C-alpha positions in Angstrom: -8.6 -35.8 -9.8 -4.8 -36.2 -10.7 -4.8 -32.3 -10.8 -6.1 -32.1 -7.3 -4.0 -34.5 -5.8 -1.0 -32.9 -7.2 -1.9 -29.5 -6.2 -2.9 -30.8 -2.5 0.5 -32.6 -2.6 2.6 -29.4 -3.5 0.6 -27.4 -0.7 1.3 -29.7 2.0 4.7 -30.0 0.9 5.2 -26.4 1.1 3.3 -26.2 4.5 5.9 -28.7 5.9 9.1 -27.0 4.7 8.4 -23.4 4.8 10.3 -22.7 8.0 13.5 -23.0 5.8 12.7 -19.4 4.3 10.5 -18.1 7.1 13.1 -16.4 9.3 15.2 -15.0 6.5 16.1 -11.3 7.2 15.7 -10.2 3.5 12.2 -11.7 3.6 9.7 -8.6 2.7 7.5 -7.5 5.5 4.9 -5.7 3.5 4.9 -7.3 0.1 3.7 -10.4 -1.2 6.3 -13.2 -1.5 6.4 -16.8 -1.9 6.0 -18.7 1.4 9.2 -20.6 0.1 10.9 -21.2 -3.2 10.3 -19.6 -6.7 7.9 -16.9 -7.6 7.6 -14.8 -11.0 4.7 -13.3 -13.0 1.5 -12.0 -11.4 -1.5 -14.2 -12.8 -5.0 -14.2 -12.6 -5.4 -10.8 -10.8 -9.1 -10.0 -10.2 -11.9 -9.0 -7.9 -14.1 -11.8 -7.1 -17.0 -12.0 -4.7 -15.7 -9.0 -2.8 -12.1 -10.2 -2.4 -9.0 -9.6 -4.3 -7.3 -12.6 -5.8 -3.8 -12.7 -7.2 -2.1 -15.9 -8.2 1.4 -16.2 -9.5 4.0 -18.5 -11.4 5.3 -20.6 -8.7 7.7 -23.5 -8.6 7.2 -25.1 -4.9 10.2 -27.4 -4.8 13.1 -25.2 -5.7 14.1 -21.5 -5.7 14.8 -21.9 -9.3 12.2 -21.7 -12.2 10.9 -25.2 -13.3 7.5 -27.0 -13.6 5.5 -24.0 -12.8 2.3 -24.4 -10.7 0.1 -21.3 -9.6 0.4 -20.0 -6.1 -2.5 -18.0 -4.7 -3.2 -15.2 -2.1 -6.3 -13.3 -1.5 -7.1 -10.1 0.3 -9.9 -7.9 1.5 -7.9 -4.8 0.9 -5.1 -5.3 -1.4 -2.7 -4.8 1.8 -3.2 -7.7 4.3 -2.9 -10.9 2.3 -4.0 -14.6 3.3 -2.1 -17.5 1.6 -4.3 -20.1 -0.2 -3.8 -23.6 -1.3 -2.0 -23.9 -4.7 -4.5 -23.3 -7.4 -3.0 -25.1 -10.4 -0.2 -27.9 -10.7 0.9 -29.4 -14.0 -1.0 -32.9 -14.4 -2.4 -33.2 -17.7 -0.5 -34.0 -21.2 -1.1 -30.6 -22.4 0.5 -28.6 -19.4 2.8 -31.4 -18.2 5.8 -29.0 -18.1 4.1 -26.2 -16.7 0.9 -24.0 -16.1 2.4 -20.8 -17.6 0.8 -17.4 -17.2 -2.9 -16.1 -17.8 -5.7 -14.4 -16.4 -9.1 -14.8 -14.5 -12.5 -13.6 -15.2 -16.0 -14.2 -13.6 -18.8 -15.9 -15.4 -22.0 -16.9 -13.9 -20.7 -16.6 -10.6 -17.6 -18.9 -11.2 -14.1 -18.0 -11.5 -12.4 -19.2 -14.7 -8.6 -19.1 -15.1 -7.2 -19.2 -18.4 -3.7 -20.1 -18.8 -1.2 -21.4 -21.0 -0.3 -25.1 -21.0 3.3 -26.0 -21.6 5.2 -29.1 -22.8 8.4 -29.8 -23.9 8.9 -32.2 -26.9 12.7 -32.3 -27.0 15.9 -30.9 -25.6 16.0 -27.4 -27.1 13.6 -25.4 -24.9 13.5 -22.4 -27.4 12.1 -24.6 -30.3 11.0 -28.1 -28.7 8.0 -27.2 -27.3 4.2 -26.9 -27.5 1.9 -24.3 -26.2 -1.9 -24.3 -25.8 -4.5 -22.3 -24.0 -6.6 -23.8 -21.1 -9.4 -23.3 -18.6 -9.7 -24.0 -14.9 -13.0 -23.3 -13.1 -13.8 -22.8 -9.4 -17.1 -22.1 -7.7 -15.5 -20.8 -4.4 -12.2 -18.9 -6.0 -10.1 -21.6 -3.9 -10.5 -25.1 -5.7 -10.0 -25.3 -9.3 -10.7 -27.9 -11.8 -9.6 -28.1 -15.3 -12.0 -28.1 -18.0 -12.5 -31.6 -19.4 -12.1 -30.2 -23.0 -9.0 -28.6 -22.7 -7.3 -27.0 -24.5 -9.6 -24.4 -25.8 -7.0 -23.1 -28.1 -4.9 -26.0 -29.1 -2.4 -24.3 -31.6 -1.2 -20.9 -33.0 -2.9 -19.8 -36.3 -1.5 -20.4 -39.7 0.4 -17.5 -41.3 3.5 -15.4 -40.1 2.9 -16.7 -36.5 5.5 -18.7 -34.8 4.0 -22.1 -34.1 5.9 -22.5 -30.8 5.5 -19.5 -28.8 2.0 -18.1 -28.2 1.2 -17.7 -24.4 -0.1 -15.6 -21.5 -3.7 -15.1 -22.2 -5.4 -12.2 -20.9 -9.3 -12.2 -21.2 -11.9 -9.5 -20.6 -15.7 -8.8 -21.4 -16.6 -6.3 -24.0 -20.4 -6.1 -24.8 -21.7 -9.7 -24.5 -18.8 -11.1 -25.8 -15.3 -12.3 -24.3 -12.0 -11.2 -25.8 -8.4 -12.7 -25.4 -5.1 -11.3 -26.3 -2.2 -13.4 -26.6 1.6 -12.7 -26.7 3.4 -14.0 -29.7 6.2 -13.6 -32.2 6.5 -13.8 -36.0 8.4 -16.8 -37.6 11.3 -14.3 -38.1 11.3 -13.3 -34.3 9.6 -10.1 -34.1 7.0 -9.5 -31.2 3.2 -9.2 -32.0 -0.2 -9.9 -30.4 -2.9 -12.1 -31.3 -6.7 -11.2 -30.7 -9.4 -13.9 -30.2 -13.3 -13.8 -29.3 -15.7 -16.0 -27.6 -19.4 -16.2 -26.4 -18.7 -18.6 -23.8 -15.2 -18.9 -22.8 -14.9 -22.3 -24.3 -14.8 -21.9 -28.1 -12.5 -19.3 -29.2 -12.3 -17.7 -32.9 -9.1 -16.0 -34.2 -9.7 -12.3 -35.2 -6.2 -11.3 -36.2 -3.0 -9.6 -35.4 -3.9 -6.3 -33.5 -0.2 -4.9 -33.5 3.1 -6.1 -34.1 6.7 -5.0 -34.3 8.8 -4.5 -37.4 12.5 -4.7 -35.7 13.4 -7.1 -33.1 16.1 -4.8 -31.7 14.0 -1.7 -31.4 10.5 -3.7 -30.7 11.6 -6.9 -29.2 11.5 -10.6 -30.6 8.8 -11.6 -28.2 5.8 -9.7 -26.6 4.8 -11.2 -23.4 2.1 -10.9 -20.7 0.0 -8.6 -23.0 -2.9 -6.8 -21.2 -5.4 -4.6 -23.0 -7.9 -2.5 -21.2 -9.9 0.9 -21.2 -8.7 3.9 -19.0 -9.9 7.2 -18.7 -11.5 7.0 -22.3 -8.5 5.5 -24.2 -7.4 1.8 -24.8 -4.3 0.7 -23.2 -1.9 -2.1 -24.0 0.5 -3.1 -21.3 3.1 -5.7 -22.2 6.4 -7.0 -21.8 8.8 -7.3 -24.9 11.8 -9.4 -24.8 14.9 -8.5 -26.4 14.6 -4.5 -26.8 17.9 -3.1 -27.1 19.1 -0.1 -24.8 18.7 3.3 -26.1 20.3 5.9 -23.8 19.0 5.6 -20.5 16.2 3.7 -21.6 15.6 -0.3 -21.9 18.7 -1.1 -19.9 17.2 -4.1 -18.3 17.2 -7.6 -19.9 13.5 -7.5 -20.7 11.1 -4.5 -20.5 7.6 -3.7 -19.5 5.4 -0.8 -20.8 2.5 0.5 -22.5 1.1 1.9 -25.5 -2.2 4.2 -26.1 -4.5 3.9 -28.7 -8.0 2.6 -29.8 -8.8 -1.2 -30.5 -11.2 -1.5 -33.5 -13.1 -4.5 -32.3 -14.7 -5.2 -35.8 -11.2 -5.2 -37.5 -9.2 -6.4 -34.8 -6.8 -3.7 -35.3 -5.1 -1.5 -32.5 -4.0 1.8 -33.8 -1.4 3.1 -31.1 1.3 5.5 -30.1 4.9 4.6 -29.1 5.8 2.3 -26.4 6.6 3.8 -23.2 8.3 2.4 -20.1 6.2 1.6 -17.0 9.0 1.8 -14.5 12.5 3.3 -14.9 14.3 1.0 -12.1 15.8 -2.5 -12.2 13.1 -5.2 -11.2 9.8 -4.7 -12.7 8.3 -7.3 -15.1 5.2 -8.8 -16.4 2.7 -6.3 -15.0 -0.9 -7.2 -14.7 -3.9 -5.4 -13.9 -7.6 -5.4 -13.0 -10.6 -3.5 -12.5 -11.8 -3.5 -8.8 -15.4 -3.1 -7.3 -14.7 0.8 -7.0 -13.9 0.9 -10.9 -10.1 1.6 -10.3 -7.5 0.0 -12.6 -5.1 -1.7 -10.2 -1.4 -3.2 -11.4 1.1 -5.4 -9.8 4.4 -6.8 -11.4 6.9 -9.3 -10.6 9.5 -7.3 -8.6 12.6 -9.1 -10.2 14.4 -9.5 -13.5 15.5 -12.5 -15.2 19.2 -11.6 -15.3 19.3 -11.0 -11.5 21.4 -13.4 -9.5 18.5 -13.2 -7.0 20.9 -13.9 -3.8 17.7 -14.9 -1.8 17.9 -18.3 -3.5 20.5 -19.4 -1.3 18.0 -18.7 1.6 15.1 -21.0 0.0 13.0 -18.3 -1.6 13.2 -16.0 -4.8 10.9 -13.1 -6.2 8.4 -10.9 -4.9 5.6 -8.7 -6.1 5.5 -4.9 -6.1 3.0 -3.1 -4.3 -0.5 -2.6 -6.0 -0.4 0.6 -8.1 -3.6 2.6 -9.2 -3.2 3.4 -12.8 -4.6 6.9 -14.4 -4.3 8.5 -17.6 -3.0 12.3 -17.2 -1.7 14.6 -19.9 -1.2 11.7 -22.4 0.9 9.5 -19.9 0.1 6.8 -17.4 0.5 7.8 -13.8 1.1 5.2 -11.2 0.4 5.7 -7.6 0.4 3.5 -4.5 -3.1 2.5 -3.5 -4.6 4.9 -0.6 -5.2 1.6 1.3 -1.4 1.2 2.0 -2.0 3.8 4.6 -3.2 1.2 6.9 0.3 0.0 7.3 1.6 3.1 8.8 2.9 3.0 12.4 5.0 5.7 14.2 5.4 9.1 12.3 8.5 11.3 12.4 7.9 14.6 10.7 10.2 17.6 9.9 9.8 20.8 7.8 12.0 23.5 6.3 15.2 21.8 6.9 18.2 23.4 5.2 20.7 20.6 3.9 24.4 21.4 2.7 26.6 18.7 2.6 25.4 15.4 4.4 22.6 15.7 7.2 21.1 13.1 9.4 17.8 13.6 11.3 16.7 12.2 14.6 14.2 9.3 14.1 14.8 8.9 10.5 16.0 5.4 10.0 14.9 1.9 9.6 14.4 -1.2 7.1 10.9 -1.0 6.4 9.1 2.2 5.9 7.4 4.8 4.0 9.2 8.2 3.1 7.4 10.9 1.8 9.7 14.2 0.7 9.2 17.2 -1.0 12.7 18.9 -1.6 13.6 22.1 -3.1 17.0 21.6 -4.9 17.2 25.0 -6.9 20.3 25.8 -5.1 22.1 22.6 -5.7 23.9 20.9 -8.4 22.9 17.5 -7.3 20.8 16.6 -4.3 19.0 13.5 -2.6 18.6 10.8 -0.2 20.7 7.8 0.7 18.6 4.8 2.0 19.7 1.7 3.9 23.3 3.3 5.0 25.8 1.5 6.8 29.1 3.6 6.7 31.1 0.8 8.4 30.0 -1.8 5.8 30.2 0.8 3.1 26.5 0.2 1.9 23.9 2.6 0.7 21.3 3.0 -2.0 21.2 6.4 -3.4 18.5 8.6 -5.0 19.8 11.7 -6.3 18.3 14.6 -8.4 20.1 16.9 -10.9 17.8 19.8 -11.5 19.6 21.2 -14.8 19.2 17.9 -16.2 15.8 17.0 -14.7 16.9 13.6 -14.0 16.5 11.3 -11.1 19.2 8.6 -10.7 18.8 5.3 -8.7 22.2 4.0 -7.8 22.6 0.6 -6.1 26.4 0.0 -6.9 26.8 -0.1 -3.0 23.7 -1.8 -1.9 24.7 -4.9 -0.4 24.7 -8.4 -2.0 23.4 -8.9 -5.4 23.6 -6.9 -8.6 24.6 -3.2 -8.7 23.8 -0.8 -11.5 22.5 2.6 -12.2 19.2 3.7 -13.5 17.8 7.0 -14.6 14.4 8.5 -15.0 13.3 11.9 -16.6 11.3 14.2 -14.5 9.5 17.5 -14.8 10.3 19.7 -12.2 9.2 23.3 -11.6 11.5 25.6 -9.8 14.0 22.7 -8.5 11.1 20.9 -6.6 11.2 17.2 -6.5 8.4 15.0 -4.6 9.5 11.7 -3.6 7.3 8.9 -2.1 9.5 6.0 -1.3 8.5 2.5 0.1 11.5 0.5 1.5 11.2 -3.0 2.8 14.0 -5.5 3.9 15.2 -6.1 0.2 13.3 -3.7 -2.0 12.9 0.1 -2.7 9.9 1.4 -4.7 10.2 5.1 -5.6 7.3 7.2 -6.7 8.3 10.4 -8.4 6.4 13.8 -8.9 3.0 12.0 -8.0 3.6 9.0 -9.8 4.9 10.6 -13.2 7.5 8.0 -12.9 8.4 5.2 -10.8 11.8 3.3 -10.1 11.8 -0.1 -8.7 14.8 -2.1 -7.2 15.6 -5.3 -5.2 18.5 -4.5 -2.8 20.2 -7.0 -0.5 21.8 -4.9 2.4 23.0 -6.2 5.8 20.7 -6.0 8.9 22.5 -3.1 10.2 22.1 -0.8 6.9 19.3 1.1 8.6 20.7 4.9 8.1 19.2 7.6 6.1 21.5 10.3 4.9 20.5 13.5 3.1 22.9 15.4 0.8 23.5 18.4 -1.4 26.2 19.8 -3.5 25.1 23.2 -2.8 21.9 23.9 -1.0 18.7 21.7 -0.5 15.9 22.5 1.3 13.6 19.6 2.7 10.4 21.6 2.5 8.4 18.6 4.0 9.3 15.2 5.4 7.0 12.4 6.7 8.2 9.0 7.6 6.0 6.0 8.8 7.4 2.9 10.1 5.3 0.1 8.3 3.9 -2.9 9.9 4.1 -6.4 8.5 1.7 -7.3 5.9 -0.2 -10.3 7.8 -1.0 -13.1 5.5 1.4 -13.8 2.9 4.0 -15.0 5.3 1.7 -16.6 8.1 -0.1 -20.0 8.2 -1.2 -21.9 5.0 -4.8 -22.8 4.5 -4.8 -26.4 3.5 -8.1 -26.4 1.7 -8.8 -30.0 1.9 
């Protein structure tokens, strides 16, 4: 009952104060954002009783990370979301300082959330903590009761496993057993995974360490938010290693998100895998989580932010957002990420051009805005560099630039002049035949998601331009041809920002 009271109190508090953030210009129109205050990692992403559910790390009482709850939205189509009551609140001794990240699974018609309970035991937040794995159960996917016998995994196993840092359970079913992978680190601070098995979700047995790093600078000191699943005949480990040092144009963010391809031996608990590959080459992509829906698709969403960001929206009583849902496939030995087809429901007025020559700077009638989808096929074979500048205001000197150098086979995302917030430059390698580049861009009030070469690479960024920064400029050093351009204005994604369901 204590948990229900605290979750209800937080839900009503948000409902009473949400107008502080509701009218902010930077609030995204067709992405999942918090009604107000702090949001981070996606949690419990699942398909339950014909609906999609997305939970997330949430602090309802300020725009800063603290005393984490679980926020909750649901959708019939992954496009239009409805805000639900807060699902989890810190309430027990084992989770008194936060209900940290976790996942969801259905069993016997009930929805189970498995999460990390966190409590601080002293003043040092790196060492003075205890983490345990816990369950919450729902018969309707809305109201959750914490299991009376929590925690289900009380402490980290013995051995070369850090006793304080083991978290973010991702649970799945294989055969007639349930398996869970947890993020961990060694006692010498090198990232690794822990694997458990259970017949009933309540009683768990430690199997072993399926994978671990060897060098904290190369492999990271902590592997957060692991997700292990089968995709197109191969096992995939998605995770977010902390502390990987930059290498050339790679690993430039504070923490990373990526994947390894391999095979999990369920008998031995070992994951034989290839190298770690980046999932997104932009600035703001962390803690991705996937789920399999009723169509058998593997869908991924991630936190569209990064820990080192100043997040200027904090001053406007909110912080953080989710990426658009991306469908994963395994092609030519790498993960491809494509926007789900349902996003076409957002499309409004269409502007179309074909076979436009660009030399220098060009603007096109009807091609502008602050919330749109832009499909481009460009031929840059006659240019040293070519591309598109988004959210342009020449008076204010604002623009976000995507440029392509055919000779280098690289795409650059430059937000040095994107407005408030952090700047920076990121590069992604692309494979281009004859100087052709395919771009599919989703621009929202304070975000850009770029899909390159039909999802071969993605680049994601939060940006904070002024309201007048709505121009779009095409440019080329040399000659570029816009072979095909299609632009749609995108409507608001109704649910996430409108009326809360109180769920008495």
